[in-house]
Residue, then its C-alpha position, 0 to 999 in steps of 0.5 A: m500499500l505504501k509503495e503504490e503511487t497516488n492516483n493524481s498527477t502529483k506525488d502527495r503525502k499519503v497516510l496509511s492507518i493501522v487499526g485494531f484491538g489492543g494486543l493485535g500487534k499494530t505497532t509491531l507491524a508498523n515497525e516491520v514495514y518501517r524497517k523494510i522500506h525506510g531506506n527509500f526515504d530521505c528521513q524517517a521518524f517514529v513517535s508515540v502519542s498516547q492517551k494524554p499527548y503533549i503535542k510540543n514534545i511529540i513534534k520535538d521528538v520528530i525534529s530530533q530524528v530529522p537531519c538538520q544541516d545548520g545545527s539549529t535544532k540542537d537546543t529546542s528547550d525554549w521552543d513552544e508548539k508553534k515554533s516547533i511545528a514551523k521548524l519541522r515543516e521547514l525541515l521536511q519541506d523538500k524531503r521525502y519523509l516517512v513517519i510513524v505516529d503510533d498509538i493515537w487516541s483521538t481525532q483531536a490529537w491527530n488534527n494537532i499533529k498532522c499540520a506539522f507534516p507538509y504536502n510537498n510533492c515528494s511521495s512522503r508517507i505517514i503510518t498511524t496506529t490506533r484502536i479506534i476506527d473513527v480515529a483511523k478514518s480521520c487520519c485518512p480523508g484523502s482518496d489515496d489514504r488507506v485504512y488497514e484493519m488488522a485481523a486476529l491471527s489465523d489458527l495456523h499462525s497462532k499455533r506457529l507463534f505459540l509452539k515456536r515460543i515454547f519449543g523452538s519449533e512448531d514440530h516439537c510439541p509432544d503429542m500429549l500436549k497437542e489437545s491442551s495447546n489447541e484449547i489454550l489457543k482458543k482462549c487467546g483469540g488469535l491475539p499475539l500479545a495473549i499468545v506470547s504472554i501465555s506461551s512465555l508462561l508455559a515455557n518456564r513450566p514443566a512440559v506436562k499435561e497437568e501443568w498446561e490443564k491448570i493454566r487452561r482452567s485459570i484462563g477461563s473463557a477469556l478471549e475465546n468468544n470476543q475480544s475484550l479488555e477483561g479477557m486480555s487482562k485475565i491472561l496478562l494477570l495470569s502471567y503477573n501472578d506467576l512471577p516470584p515476589n522480587l520480580k513482581t516488585c521490579l515490574l510494579y516499579l515500571s508504573v513510574f514511567p509514562e505510557d509508551y516510554v522507552i525505559d533505559r536498562e542501566r537507568l532502571v537497574r540502578r534505580w532498583i538498586a537504590e530503592g533497595f529491591i536488589s540483594e547480592e545472590r550466590g556470588q553475583s553483585q547487585q548490578e549483576v542480579a538487577e540486570r538478570y531480573f531485567y532480562e527475566l522480565v523480557n524473557k517472560s514477555m512482561v516487557q518488550p525489548e527495545d534497542i537490541g545491541y550487537d550482542g543480542k541484548a536489549r538496552a531498553c524496554r517498553v511496557h505494552d499499554m495493556m500490561l501498563e494498566i494492570i501494573i498501575s492497578k496493582s500498584n494502586e492496590h498496594n499503595f506502591i506508587i502514586v502517579i500524578g497526571g497519568g490519567q490512572t490515579s488521584l491523590a484523593n482516592r488512596q490510603g496510607f503514606i505516599r512512598r513513591l511519586s511519579i509526576q507526569h503532568i501537574d496543573h495548579e489544582l493538582a499542585h494545590l492538592l499535593a501541597q497539602e500532602d505529607l511528603s516526608h515518606v516519599r522514597s522516590l520522585t520521578v518527574t517526566c514533564s518539563a512543564c511540571i517544574k514550576h509546580l513542584p513542592s520544595l525539595a525540603k519536603f522530601e526528606a526521605l528520598r532515595v531516588l530523584d529523577f528529572a530525566g527529560c525535564e528541561g528548565l530545571e535551572k528555574y527550580d530551587m535546588k538549594s535544599i538538596g544537601k538535606l536529602f541525606h538518604l539520596k542514592y540516585l540523582n538524575f537530571p541529564a536534560t537540564r541547562i544548569p550552569k553548575l551543580p548545587s554545592g549541597i551535593v557534596l553532603l550526599r554521602d550515600l549517593e551512588t549514581l550522579h547523572f548530569g548528562a548534557t548540562p554545561v557544568e564545567e567544574l564540580p563543587t569543592g570537596f566532591a571527592q568526599l562522595t566515596k560511595l559514588q559508583h556511576l559519575i556521568g558528566g556533561g562532556w567537558t567537565i573537569i575531573p574532580k581533584k582527589i578522584g583517587n579517593m573515590r574507590n567505589l567508582r565503576e563508571i566515569s563518563g563525560f569528562s575532559v582529560t584536556k581540561s583537567p590537571a595532569d596529576v588528576v588524570e593520573d589519579l584515575g589509575n587509583l580506582p581499582g573498580l573502574e569498569e567504564i571510561d568515557i573521556y574527551l581528549n582534544g588533540g594538540e602538539s604542545d608539551e602540556f597536551r603530551r603530558h596529559e597523554e602520558m598521565l592518561l597512559s599511566s592510568l590505563c596501565k594501572l588499570g590493566s590488572c583491574k576490571l576495565r570493561s569499556l573505554r571510549i575516547r572522544g576528540n578531534d583530529g590527532s593520533l592515539e599512537f601514545l597508546g602503543s605502549w599500553s601494558p599490561l592490558p586489561f583482559t576484561l576489556q569488552e568494548f573500545h570506541m574511538v569517537g571523532d577523528y582520532y586515528f592510529t596509523k596502523v592496527p596496534e599490535w596489542i589489540a590481538p590476540a591479547l584482548t580475548s574478551l573484546s566484543f565491540l571495536d570501533i577503530n579509526l585507521a590512517e590506512l586500511t591494509e590487508e595486514g591490519l585486517v588479518t590482525l583484527g580477524e584473530l580476535p576470538a570474541l569480536l562481534h561487531l567491528v566498525l572500521w573507519f580509514r583515511k587513505i584509499p588502499d593501493d589495491r583490493v583488500i582480502v578479508r579473512g578470519f573473524p570467527s565470531l563477527k556478526q556486524f561489520t561496518i567499514y567506511s570513510n569520509d573521503a576515501s573508499a576501498y574494495v574488499t573481498f571475502v574468501k571462503g571461511s571468513m566471517p562465518k557468523l556475519k549477519k549485517l554488512d555495511f561496506l564501500i566499493n571503489v568501482s574503478m578498482a573493482k572493475t580490475y577484478g571483475f567486480y567480484l565480492g565473495i558474498e557467497h562465502l558469508t554464510c549467515l548474511k541477512q542484510a547488506t549495504a554496498r556504498l558505491d564510490n563512482k569517481g573515475a568510473t563510467p555509468s556502464e561500470r557503475k551499473a555492472a557493479e550494481a548488477v554483480i552485487r545483486v547477482e551475488a546476493g540473489a545466489h546466496p541461500n539466505h537471499p540477504a536484503v540488499t541496499i545499494c547506495e551512491e556516494y554514501q547516500c541511499s537514493e530511492e531508485d537504487s534501494e531495493d530493500i533496507c539493511g537495518d540500522e543507520k550509519k553512525s555519525k563520527e561527528d556527533g559521537g553516535t554509534d551503531e550498536n543495533 
């Protein structure tokens, strides 16, 4: 439907609205279509609307996903709705865009949003999802717009989904369970959410008929005769009730986040720990136990995984709105969390003290009611709405706080933070989006603080005495923050991120080596030729050498033009190192000798080289655990480069800003590779008949080939394209192929989409999905 051209002579914007009952898989379908076709568009975006939409934030979310050449959209904190809409229209005016607007609940919400998407004669496309047929129709008033009504899964597809989820294959169901499985599936009514929920529950039970019959009886009639919220809730409640108490607590805690919110894994597990939900178990640290709980909730389908990394692990999760309703209901029942402005609770209808408070929207009336409450027992305060800041009670009233989270809130500089030093129980403090110029001095009094995240704030220097926070484990700064003096005393630190080596005193940089528990370092290092800069390099190397026998797991170095050759004498090496990132234009002249085979645990490598050589690739190919390689180079190789080795690699990206290369793959190379993004120097490839060796990549599923046509004739370019398609077509997996020219995918060149966007060295992004 989306690929069809419009009936009229122009190439107008076209809307397709997916409508159906909750749990049918509308968002899943929209995402899958998006994945397949988004390479045909100049820009793409995905936004969720939800029942209580904040139009300004929704429009800003789209803006953040649309490229802007002049950088004028980097800071939108003071933009109102009108300015945001005008800017988005400007950005999209000359582009072919694809946007998913997910979970629309009213025609009014759509009317407020649609004006931001211009008719621009570029064959743009919008996909909307909704449960309400009238809303779907309002999205599609034009003759070329289409409404797609989702149906429940057929019996055959229901059975496939159910049995594959439990046994890994629809053919492996024991005969004694077939009758029970058919009866259970009838009660699921073909709804994927119900099927996945029940099958995930059964997958963790013994495969015996008595267990399955017990589940069947528990469901009752459920969704057998008609699709209803009550029936779906009964099935989801069954999965909830089956959870052990510790997982129930962790799941209920997710009700602090708004509907359709993408919940970062690290943020969540650190909050669980700060709340006291997590204890060490069988030699596992609190962090390890909390992460295990997170993945158990994912595996049991209680939450939906988001942002799947190179290692197959989810970096975030989302709660389906129907599951969220149950969680909120249970949370209210136990007075676990009070949500203000989420449309689910009111301050008047509750009993007992407020122990956890989530403010998602607040007006003068709600603020007045909140001011009358006793807030001295509140253990966590979560604010997810910038407009709420002006109505917040004083921090002095929250004397029992353990968690204070302002993630996503702008304008915090207008809120009085002077009382923060009185929050003696505080363990977790998060305000990454605000613009406060400096941290409140009272922070140094928070001796129990374990996590401090001030993200994108322009804070340059931390308060005097900051190193007294000796329980701090995670310190995430704003990018150019100076490393605090006496940091070596903070021996519980596991992560330091967003700090400038160049701006910090050299002796302070050296002091990083006195942190034996440091697992993650993310630092900024601006290149230079001065003696002072060389001194900083020496001190950083000294620190890294001291940490060689410790637990260092991830090292990310950001900066501008310069060489990292000073790391050539790094010894001893941290054998625990799993990730090494070079962000910016830093480079090695060649692959460092210490990388392989010493770093046996290295699974992610983002490396910049002055020149791509076959010898260098051979060295990298010896890394036994490497799963994802991102390789950037400066100089065009003199000849083709043959790829060998890489026994575990699953994703390979090779690119350059100004150069190109011709790589070929031999038999046995990269036997587990699934995603490939590579360059082809057409003139050089012509010498070898354009052969690539794609057939040797036996697990390949997606490939993007970026053609450098400099010096090549149009016929040579077409010949290169033809060979790529022939090789891919002959591959047993028939991998999806995108062919791009001069590093930009054009509509006529793109056959299918290859997955993820290219990473941007300039903005420090990495493609880990």
